[in-house]
C-alpha positions, 0 to 999 in steps of 0.5 A, spaced: 701 046 188 696 052 186 689 051 187 684 056 184 677 057 187 671 061 185 668 066 190 661 067 188 657 073 191 664 076 193 661 083 194 667 088 196 674 089 196 675 089 204 671 082 204 676 079 199 682 082 204 679 079 210 678 072 207 686 073 204 688 075 211 685 069 214 687 064 209 694 066 209 694 064 217 692 057 216 697 051 217 699 048 210 698 055 206 704 058 203 701 064 200 694 066 198 691 071 193 684 073 193 682 078 187 675 082 188 675 083 181 675 076 178 672 073 184 678 068 185 682 065 190 689 062 189 692 058 194 699 055 194 701 049 198 705 043 198 699 039 201 694 036 197 690 035 204 683 035 203 682 037 211 686 043 209 681 045 203 675 044 208 679 049 213 679 054 207 672 053 205 670 054 213 674 060 213 671 063 207 664 061 210 666 065 217 668 071 214 663 072 208 657 067 209 653 069 203 659 067 199 659 060 195 666 057 194 668 052 189 674 049 186 676 051 179 
């Protein structure tokens, strides 16, 4: 299953790389891709676990507190 998120306020490619790196480490995430240009994050997972999505949002907030994340 793929889930897409809009990352509003993402202001550098390095920040996008940090978010991608940390999200990929989460249990249940098979792959993650963050595009600085489109300000989107695509997550691949076999789970529809709401807790996993809360963890993903928490990682984004920890790495980049000013970024707003919303599912699209």
